[in-house]
DRENPA-3360 file (N, C-alpha, C; in nm, 2 decimals, always signed):
BEGIN
1 = XXXXXXXX = -0.58/-0.56/-2.31/-0.43/-0.55/-2.29/-0.37/-0.49/-2.41 ~ -0.27/-0.40/-2.39/-0.20/-0.34/-2.50/-0.07/-0.42/-2.53 ~ -0.05/-0.45/-2.66/+0.07/-0.52/-2.70/+0.17/-0.42/-2.74 ~ +0.29/-0.43/-2.68/+0.40/-0.34/-2.71/+0.51/-0.41/-2.79 ~ +0.55/-0.35/-2.90/+0.66/-0.40/-2.98/+0.79/-0.33/-2.95 ~ +0.88/-0.40/-2.89/+1.01/-0.34/-2.86/+1.11/-0.34/-2.97 ~ +1.18/-0.22/-2.99/+1.28/-0.22/-3.09/+1.40/-0.30/-3.05 ~ +1.46/-0.37/-3.14/+1.57/-0.45/-3.11/+1.70/-0.36/-3.09;
9 = XXXXXXXX = +1.77/-0.37/-2.97/+1.89/-0.29/-2.95/+2.00/-0.32/-3.05 ~ +2.08/-0.22/-3.07/+2.20/-0.24/-3.16/+2.29/-0.35/-3.10 ~ +2.36/-0.41/-3.19/+2.46/-0.51/-3.15/+2.60/-0.45/-3.13 ~ +2.66/-0.47/-3.02/+2.79/-0.40/-2.98/+2.89/-0.50/-2.95 ~ +3.02/-0.45/-2.94/+3.13/-0.53/-2.90/+3.13/-0.54/-2.74 ~ +3.20/-0.63/-2.68/+3.20/-0.64/-2.54/+3.26/-0.51/-2.48 ~ +3.35/-0.44/-2.54/+3.41/-0.32/-2.49/+3.30/-0.21/-2.50 ~ +3.23/-0.20/-2.61/+3.12/-0.10/-2.62/+3.01/-0.12/-2.51;
17 = XXXXXXXX = +2.98/-0.25/-2.49/+2.88/-0.28/-2.39/+2.92/-0.24/-2.25 ~ +3.05/-0.26/-2.22/+3.10/-0.23/-2.09/+3.10/-0.08/-2.07 ~ +3.14/+0.00/-2.17/+3.14/+0.14/-2.16/+3.00/+0.19/-2.13 ~ +2.90/+0.14/-2.21/+2.76/+0.18/-2.19/+2.71/+0.14/-2.05 ~ +2.75/+0.02/-2.01/+2.70/-0.02/-1.88/+2.76/+0.06/-1.76 ~ +2.88/+0.10/-1.78/+2.94/+0.19/-1.67/+2.87/+0.33/-1.67 ~ +2.84/+0.38/-1.79/+2.77/+0.51/-1.79/+2.63/+0.49/-1.73 ~ +2.56/+0.38/-1.75/+2.43/+0.36/-1.69/+2.45/+0.34/-1.54;
25 = XXXXXXXX = +2.55/+0.27/-1.49/+2.58/+0.25/-1.35/+2.59/+0.38/-1.28 ~ +2.65/+0.48/-1.34/+2.67/+0.61/-1.28/+2.53/+0.67/-1.25 ~ +2.44/+0.66/-1.35/+2.31/+0.71/-1.33/+2.23/+0.63/-1.23 ~ +2.25/+0.50/-1.22/+2.18/+0.42/-1.12/+2.23/+0.46/-0.98 ~ +2.35/+0.49/-0.96/+2.40/+0.53/-0.83/+2.34/+0.67/-0.79 ~ +2.33/+0.76/-0.89/+2.27/+0.89/-0.86/+2.12/+0.87/-0.82 ~ +2.05/+0.77/-0.89/+1.92/+0.75/-0.85/+1.91/+0.69/-0.71 ~ +2.00/+0.60/-0.67/+2.00/+0.54/-0.54/+2.02/+0.65/-0.43;
33 = XXXXXXXX = +2.11/+0.75/-0.46/+2.13/+0.86/-0.36/+2.00/+0.95/-0.35 ~ +1.94/+0.97/-0.46/+1.81/+1.05/-0.46/+1.70/+0.97/-0.39 ~ +1.70/+0.84/-0.41/+1.60/+0.76/-0.34/+1.62/+0.76/-0.19 ~ +1.75/+0.75/-0.15/+1.78/+0.76/+0.00/+1.74/+0.89/+0.06 ~ +1.77/+1.00/-0.02/+1.73/+1.13/+0.03/+1.58/+1.15/+0.04 ~ +1.51/+1.09/-0.06/+1.36/+1.10/-0.05/+1.31/+1.02/+0.06 ~ +1.37/+0.90/+0.09/+1.32/+0.82/+0.20/+1.34/+0.89/+0.34 ~ +1.45/+0.97/+0.35/+1.48/+1.04/+0.47/+1.37/+1.15/+0.49;
41 = XXXXXXXX = +1.33/+1.22/+0.38/+1.23/+1.32/+0.38/+1.09/+1.26/+0.42 ~ +1.07/+1.14/+0.37/+0.94/+1.08/+0.40/+0.93/+1.04/+0.55 ~ +1.05/+1.00/+0.60/+1.05/+0.96/+0.75/+1.04/+1.09/+0.83 ~ +1.08/+1.20/+0.78/+1.07/+1.33/+0.86/+0.94/+1.40/+0.85 ~ +0.84/+1.34/+0.77/+0.71/+1.40/+0.76/+0.64/+1.41/+0.90 ~ +0.57/+1.51/+0.93/+0.50/+1.52/+1.06/+0.39/+1.41/+1.07 ~ +0.36/+1.38/+1.20/+0.26/+1.28/+1.23/+0.12/+1.35/+1.23 ~ +0.02/+1.27/+1.21/-0.12/+1.32/+1.22/-0.20/+1.23/+1.31;
49 = XXXXXXXX = -0.26/+1.28/+1.41/-0.33/+1.20/+1.50/-0.46/+1.15/+1.43 ~ -0.49/+1.02/+1.45/-0.61/+0.96/+1.40/-0.72/+0.98/+1.50 ~ -0.81/+1.07/+1.47/-0.92/+1.10/+1.57/-1.04/+1.01/+1.56 ~ -1.07/+0.95/+1.44/-1.18/+0.87/+1.42/-1.17/+0.73/+1.48 ~ -1.27/+0.68/+1.54/-1.27/+0.54/+1.60/-1.32/+0.45/+1.49 ~ -1.23/+0.41/+1.40/-1.27/+0.32/+1.29/-1.30/+0.18/+1.34 ~ -1.40/+0.11/+1.29/-1.43/-0.03/+1.32/-1.42/-0.11/+1.19 ~ -1.35/-0.22/+1.20/-1.34/-0.31/+1.09/-1.40/-0.45/+1.11;
57 = XXXXXXXX = -1.44/-0.51/+1.00/-1.48/-0.65/+1.01/-1.36/-0.74/+0.98 ~ -1.34/-0.84/+1.07/-1.23/-0.93/+1.06/-1.29/-1.07/+1.09 ~ -1.21/-1.18/+1.05/-1.26/-1.31/+1.08/-1.28/-1.34/+1.23 ~ -1.22/-1.26/+1.32/-1.23/-1.27/+1.46/-1.34/-1.18/+1.52 ~ -1.41/-1.11/+1.43/-1.52/-1.02/+1.47/-1.48/-0.88/+1.45 ~ -1.56/-0.78/+1.51/-1.53/-0.64/+1.49/-1.41/-0.60/+1.57 ~ -1.33/-0.52/+1.50/-1.20/-0.47/+1.56/-1.19/-0.32/+1.53 ~ -1.13/-0.25/+1.63/-1.10/-0.11/+1.61/-0.96/-0.10/+1.55;
65 = XXXXXXXX = -0.92/+0.02/+1.51/-0.79/+0.04/+1.45/-0.68/+0.01/+1.55 ~ -0.71/+0.04/+1.68/-0.61/+0.01/+1.78/-0.60/-0.15/+1.80 ~ -0.71/-0.22/+1.78/-0.71/-0.36/+1.79/-0.62/-0.43/+1.68 ~ -0.62/-0.36/+1.56/-0.54/-0.42/+1.45/-0.39/-0.42/+1.48 ~ -0.35/-0.33/+1.57/-0.21/-0.33/+1.61/-0.16/-0.46/+1.67 ~ -0.26/-0.53/+1.74/-0.23/-0.66/+1.80/-0.12/-0.66/+1.90 ~ -0.11/-0.55/+1.97/-0.01/-0.53/+2.08/+0.13/-0.48/+2.03 ~ +0.14/-0.46/+1.91/+0.27/-0.41/+1.86/+0.27/-0.25/+1.84;
73 = XXXXXXXX = +0.39/-0.19/+1.83/+0.40/-0.05/+1.83/+0.37/+0.01/+1.69 ~ +0.37/-0.07/+1.58/+0.34/-0.01/+1.45/+0.25/-0.11/+1.37 ~ +0.17/-0.04/+1.29/+0.08/-0.12/+1.20/+0.10/-0.07/+1.06 ~ +0.13/-0.17/+0.97/+0.15/-0.14/+0.83/+0.02/-0.19/+0.76 ~ -0.04/-0.09/+0.69/-0.17/-0.12/+0.62/-0.15/-0.12/+0.47 ~ -0.19/-0.22/+0.40/-0.19/-0.22/+0.26/-0.33/-0.20/+0.21 ~ -0.35/-0.09/+0.14/-0.49/-0.06/+0.09/-0.51/-0.14/-0.04 ~ -0.57/-0.26/-0.02/-0.59/-0.35/-0.13/-0.72/-0.30/-0.21;
81 = XXXXXXXX = -0.70/-0.28/-0.34/-0.81/-0.24/-0.42/-0.91/-0.35/-0.44 ~ -1.03/-0.34/-0.37/-1.13/-0.44/-0.38/-1.26/-0.37/-0.34 ~ -1.33/-0.32/-0.44/-1.45/-0.24/-0.41/-1.57/-0.33/-0.37 ~ -1.67/-0.28/-0.31/-1.79/-0.35/-0.26/-1.86/-0.43/-0.37 ~ -1.86/-0.37/-0.50/-1.93/-0.43/-0.61/-1.85/-0.52/-0.69 ~ -1.72/-0.53/-0.66/-1.62/-0.60/-0.75/-1.64/-0.75/-0.72 ~ -1.63/-0.84/-0.83/-1.64/-0.98/-0.81/-1.51/-1.04/-0.75 ~ -1.40/-0.97/-0.77/-1.27/-1.02/-0.72/-1.18/-0.90/-0.70;
89 = XXXXXXXX = -1.06/-0.92/-0.63/-0.97/-0.82/-0.61/-0.89/-0.77/-0.73 ~ -0.82/-0.66/-0.71/-0.74/-0.60/-0.82/-0.62/-0.70/-0.86 ~ -0.60/-0.72/-0.99/-0.50/-0.81/-1.03/-0.36/-0.76/-0.99 ~ -0.33/-0.63/-1.00/-0.20/-0.58/-0.96/-0.18/-0.59/-0.81 ~ -0.28/-0.56/-0.73/-0.27/-0.58/-0.59/-0.25/-0.72/-0.56 ~ -0.31/-0.81/-0.63/-0.30/-0.96/-0.61/-0.15/-1.00/-0.63 ~ -0.09/-0.95/-0.74/+0.05/-0.98/-0.77/+0.14/-0.94/-0.65 ~ +0.12/-0.82/-0.60/+0.20/-0.77/-0.49/+0.17/-0.86/-0.37;
97 = XXXXXXXX = +0.05/-0.89/-0.34/+0.01/-0.96/-0.22/+0.06/-1.10/-0.22 ~ +0.10/-1.16/-0.33/+0.15/-1.30/-0.33/+0.28/-1.31/-0.24 ~ +0.34/-1.19/-0.22/+0.47/-1.20/-0.14/+0.45/-1.16/+0.01 ~ +0.33/-1.13/+0.05/+0.30/-1.08/+0.19/+0.33/-1.19/+0.29 ~ +0.28/-1.31/+0.27/+0.30/-1.42/+0.37/+0.44/-1.44/+0.41 ~ +0.53/-1.43/+0.31/+0.67/-1.45/+0.34/+0.74/-1.34/+0.41 ~ +0.68/-1.22/+0.40/+0.74/-1.10/+0.47/+0.69/-1.09/+0.61 ~ +0.57/-1.15/+0.64/+0.51/-1.13/+0.78/+0.61/-1.16/+0.89;
105 = XXXXXXXX = +0.68/-1.28/+0.89/+0.76/-1.30/+1.01/+0.87/-1.20/+1.03 ~ +0.92/-1.14/+0.92/+1.02/-1.03/+0.94/+0.96/-0.91/+1.00 ~ +0.84/-0.87/+0.96/+0.78/-0.75/+1.01/+0.75/-0.77/+1.16 ~ +0.70/-0.89/+1.20/+0.67/-0.92/+1.34/+0.79/-0.91/+1.43 ~ +0.90/-0.95/+1.38/+1.03/-0.95/+1.45/+1.07/-0.80/+1.48 ~ +1.02/-0.71/+1.40/+1.05/-0.57/+1.41/+0.94/-0.49/+1.47 ~ +0.85/-0.56/+1.54/+0.74/-0.49/+1.62/+0.64/-0.42/+1.52 ~ +0.62/-0.48/+1.41/+0.53/-0.43/+1.31/+0.42/-0.53/+1.28;
113 = XXXXXXXX = +0.29/-0.49/+1.30/+0.18/-0.58/+1.26/+0.14/-0.53/+1.12 ~ +0.10/-0.63/+1.04/+0.05/-0.60/+0.90/-0.09/-0.64/+0.88 ~ -0.16/-0.56/+0.80/-0.30/-0.60/+0.76/-0.33/-0.53/+0.63 ~ -0.39/-0.61/+0.54/-0.45/-0.55/+0.42/-0.59/-0.50/+0.46 ~ -0.64/-0.39/+0.40/-0.77/-0.34/+0.42/-0.84/-0.31/+0.29 ~ -0.97/-0.35/+0.28/-1.04/-0.32/+0.15/-1.18/-0.28/+0.19 ~ -1.25/-0.22/+0.09/-1.39/-0.18/+0.11/-1.49/-0.29/+0.09 ~ -1.44/-0.40/+0.02/-1.53/-0.51/+0.00/-1.58/-0.57/+0.13;
121 = XXXXXXXX = -1.70/-0.63/+0.13/-1.75/-0.70/+0.25/-1.66/-0.82/+0.29 ~ -1.65/-0.85/+0.41/-1.56/-0.96/+0.46/-1.59/-1.09/+0.39 ~ -1.71/-1.12/+0.36/-1.74/-1.25/+0.29/-1.67/-1.26/+0.16 ~ -1.67/-1.15/+0.08/-1.60/-1.15/-0.04/-1.45/-1.16/-0.03 ~ -1.40/-1.09/+0.07/-1.25/-1.09/+0.10/-1.21/-1.23/+0.14 ~ -1.28/-1.30/+0.23/-1.25/-1.43/+0.27/-1.25/-1.53/+0.16 ~ -1.35/-1.52/+0.07/-1.36/-1.61/-0.04/-1.25/-1.59/-0.14 ~ -1.21/-1.47/-0.17/-1.10/-1.44/-0.26/-0.97/-1.48/-0.20;
129 = XXXXXXXX = -0.95/-1.46/-0.07/-0.83/-1.49/+0.00/-0.81/-1.65/+0.00 ~ -0.92/-1.72/+0.02/-0.91/-1.87/+0.02/-0.87/-1.91/-0.12 ~ -0.93/-1.85/-0.22/-0.90/-1.89/-0.36/-0.76/-1.86/-0.40 ~ -0.70/-1.76/-0.34/-0.56/-1.72/-0.37/-0.46/-1.79/-0.28 ~ -0.51/-1.86/-0.18/-0.42/-1.93/-0.09/-0.34/-1.85/+0.00 ~ -0.39/-1.73/+0.04/-0.32/-1.64/+0.12/-0.36/-1.66/+0.27 ~ -0.27/-1.62/+0.36/-0.29/-1.63/+0.51/-0.28/-1.50/+0.58 ~ -0.23/-1.40/+0.52/-0.20/-1.27/+0.59/-0.34/-1.20/+0.63;
137 = XXXXXXXX = -0.33/-1.13/+0.74/-0.45/-1.06/+0.79/-0.51/-0.96/+0.69 ~ -0.64/-0.97/+0.68/-0.71/-0.88/+0.58/-0.85/-0.84/+0.64 ~ -0.87/-0.71/+0.66/-0.99/-0.66/+0.72/-1.08/-0.59/+0.62 ~ -1.20/-0.58/+0.65/-1.30/-0.50/+0.57/-1.33/-0.37/+0.64 ~ -1.32/-0.26/+0.56/-1.36/-0.13/+0.61/-1.50/-0.09/+0.57 ~ -1.57/-0.19/+0.52/-1.71/-0.16/+0.48/-1.79/-0.09/+0.58 ~ -1.86/+0.01/+0.54/-1.95/+0.09/+0.64/-1.88/+0.20/+0.71 ~ -1.74/+0.21/+0.69/-1.67/+0.32/+0.75/-1.62/+0.42/+0.65;
145 = XXXXXXXX = -1.56/+0.53/+0.69/-1.50/+0.63/+0.60/-1.35/+0.62/+0.60 ~ -1.30/+0.50/+0.65/-1.15/+0.49/+0.66/-1.08/+0.51/+0.53 ~ -1.13/+0.45/+0.42/-1.06/+0.47/+0.29/-1.07/+0.61/+0.24 ~ -1.18/+0.68/+0.26/-1.20/+0.81/+0.21/-1.11/+0.91/+0.30 ~ -1.11/+0.88/+0.43/-1.03/+0.97/+0.52/-0.88/+0.96/+0.49 ~ -0.84/+0.84/+0.45/-0.70/+0.82/+0.43/-0.66/+0.85/+0.28 ~ -0.76/+0.90/+0.21/-0.74/+0.95/+0.07/-0.69/+0.83/-0.02 ~ -0.75/+0.72/+0.00/-0.72/+0.61/-0.09/-0.85/+0.56/-0.17;
153 = XXXXXXXX = -0.96/+0.63/-0.15/-1.08/+0.60/-0.21/-1.15/+0.73/-0.24 ~ -1.20/+0.74/-0.37/-1.26/+0.86/-0.41/-1.39/+0.84/-0.49 ~ -1.48/+0.94/-0.49/-1.60/+0.93/-0.57/-1.56/+0.96/-0.72 ~ -1.64/+0.93/-0.81/-1.62/+0.96/-0.95/-1.60/+1.11/-0.97 ~ -1.68/+1.18/-0.89/-1.67/+1.33/-0.91/-1.54/+1.38/-0.86 ~ -1.49/+1.32/-0.75/-1.36/+1.37/-0.70/-1.24/+1.33/-0.79 ~ -1.25/+1.21/-0.85/-1.15/+1.17/-0.95/-1.15/+1.26/-1.07 ~ -1.27/+1.31/-1.11/-1.28/+1.39/-1.23/-1.23/+1.53/-1.20;
161 = XXXXXXXX = -1.21/+1.57/-1.07/-1.17/+1.70/-1.04/-1.02/+1.70/-1.01 ~ -0.96/+1.82/-0.99/-0.82/+1.83/-0.96/-0.80/+1.86/-0.81 ~ -0.90/+1.83/-0.73/-0.90/+1.86/-0.59/-0.84/+1.75/-0.50 ~ -0.80/+1.64/-0.56/-0.74/+1.53/-0.48/-0.60/+1.57/-0.43 ~ -0.57/+1.54/-0.31/-0.44/+1.57/-0.25/-0.33/+1.55/-0.35 ~ -0.24/+1.65/-0.36/-0.13/+1.65/-0.45/-0.08/+1.52/-0.50 ~ -0.15/+1.44/-0.57/-0.11/+1.32/-0.63/-0.01/+1.24/-0.56 ~ -0.04/+1.22/-0.43/+0.05/+1.12/-0.35/+0.01/+0.98/-0.39;
169 = XXXXXXXX = -0.10/+0.97/-0.47/-0.14/+0.84/-0.51/-0.12/+0.82/-0.66 ~ -0.11/+0.70/-0.71/-0.10/+0.68/-0.85/-0.22/+0.73/-0.93 ~ -0.20/+0.78/-1.05/-0.31/+0.84/-1.13/-0.40/+0.72/-1.18 ~ -0.47/+0.66/-1.10/-0.56/+0.55/-1.14/-0.70/+0.59/-1.15 ~ -0.74/+0.66/-1.25/-0.87/+0.72/-1.26/-0.98/+0.61/-1.29 ~ -0.93/+0.49/-1.33/-1.03/+0.39/-1.36/-1.08/+0.31/-1.24 ~ -1.02/+0.34/-1.13/-1.07/+0.27/-1.01/-1.09/+0.38/-0.90 ~ -1.18/+0.35/-0.81/-1.21/+0.44/-0.70/-1.12/+0.41/-0.57;
177 = XXXXXXXX = -1.04/+0.31/-0.58/-0.95/+0.28/-0.47/-0.81/+0.26/-0.51 ~ -0.73/+0.37/-0.53/-0.59/+0.35/-0.57/-0.51/+0.28/-0.45 ~ -0.41/+0.20/-0.48/-0.33/+0.14/-0.38/-0.24/+0.23/-0.30 ~ -0.23/+0.22/-0.17/-0.14/+0.30/-0.10/-0.11/+0.23/+0.03 ~ +0.00/+0.26/+0.10/+0.03/+0.20/+0.22/+0.05/+0.30/+0.33 ~ +0.00/+0.27/+0.46/+0.02/+0.36/+0.57/+0.05/+0.29/+0.70 ~ +0.13/+0.35/+0.78/+0.17/+0.28/+0.91/+0.12/+0.36/+1.03 ~ +0.06/+0.30/+1.13/+0.01/+0.37/+1.25/+0.06/+0.31/+1.38;
185 = XXXXXXXX = +0.06/+0.39/+1.49/+0.09/+0.34/+1.63/-0.02/+0.35/+1.73 ~ -0.04/+0.25/+1.82/-0.15/+0.23/+1.91/-0.19/+0.35/+2.00 ~ -0.28/+0.31/+2.10/-0.34/+0.39/+2.20/-0.39/+0.52/+2.14 ~ -0.30/+0.61/+2.11/-0.34/+0.72/+2.02/-0.27/+0.68/+1.89 ~ -0.34/+0.66/+1.78/-0.28/+0.62/+1.66/-0.24/+0.75/+1.58 ~ -0.13/+0.74/+1.51/-0.09/+0.85/+1.42/-0.05/+0.80/+1.29 ~ -0.09/+0.87/+1.18/-0.04/+0.83/+1.05/+0.10/+0.90/+1.04 ~ +0.20/+0.81/+1.01/+0.34/+0.86/+1.01/+0.40/+0.86/+0.87;
193 = XXXXXXXX = +0.34/+0.78/+0.78/+0.39/+0.79/+0.64/+0.29/+0.73/+0.54 ~ +0.31/+0.76/+0.42/+0.22/+0.71/+0.32/+0.29/+0.70/+0.19 ~ +0.28/+0.59/+0.12/+0.35/+0.57/-0.01/+0.25/+0.52/-0.11 ~ +0.30/+0.50/-0.23/+0.21/+0.45/-0.34/+0.19/+0.30/-0.34 ~ +0.24/+0.24/-0.23/+0.23/+0.10/-0.22/+0.16/+0.06/-0.08 ~ +0.24/+0.04/+0.03/+0.17/+0.02/+0.16/+0.16/+0.14/+0.25 ~ +0.07/+0.16/+0.35/+0.05/+0.28/+0.43/+0.10/+0.25/+0.58 ~ +0.15/+0.35/+0.65/+0.20/+0.32/+0.78/+0.15/+0.42/+0.88;
201 = XXXXX = +0.14/+0.37/+1.01/+0.09/+0.46/+1.12/+0.17/+0.42/+1.24 ~ +0.17/+0.51/+1.34/+0.25/+0.48/+1.46/+0.18/+0.53/+1.59 ~ +0.21/+0.45/+1.70/+0.15/+0.50/+1.83/+0.25/+0.52/+1.93 ~ +0.25/+0.64/+2.00/+0.35/+0.67/+2.10/+0.34/+0.58/+2.22 ~ +0.46/+0.57/+2.29/+0.46/+0.49/+2.42/+0.41/+0.58/+2.53;
% end
């Protein structure tokens, strides 16, 4: 762990602080507008049909990608970094995942099913999930090319090259499974968006 020493800010009067805060607020509002515009562009991205019939290991047995939708129109997938050889899941992903159980009811009310997916075998996932006290759905993609096809898992050679898709993923060269989120829709599943956190896909009616 790297220890960072922060410089102590200057001491100001209340009037000076208010002026500085108003200047910062202006920049924050500009950032909000940029983020809204970026979100609109992300939502306007074209869809991509998922052609592969992926099979996942779940506590309820083998399930296809369509099965993971669980009857809803959208599936939000969190690509949890947990490699087959790892003794436990990624600490950063774990911190994010601590909030998933509370979010689930809100997603379900909006016709969205959620599942985390990792390359680790199901036995490791279940053990770690129990240890962390989580209840959210979590499937294993072990034995499939799901992670590679969705560009959230790479070989060391791929990570060492510049051929990875235009850095839609965090530059995490120390791991072979950067986190990303995708959302899909059933019968025919389509990838509709991808972010540096969860992944989304959609299925037409």
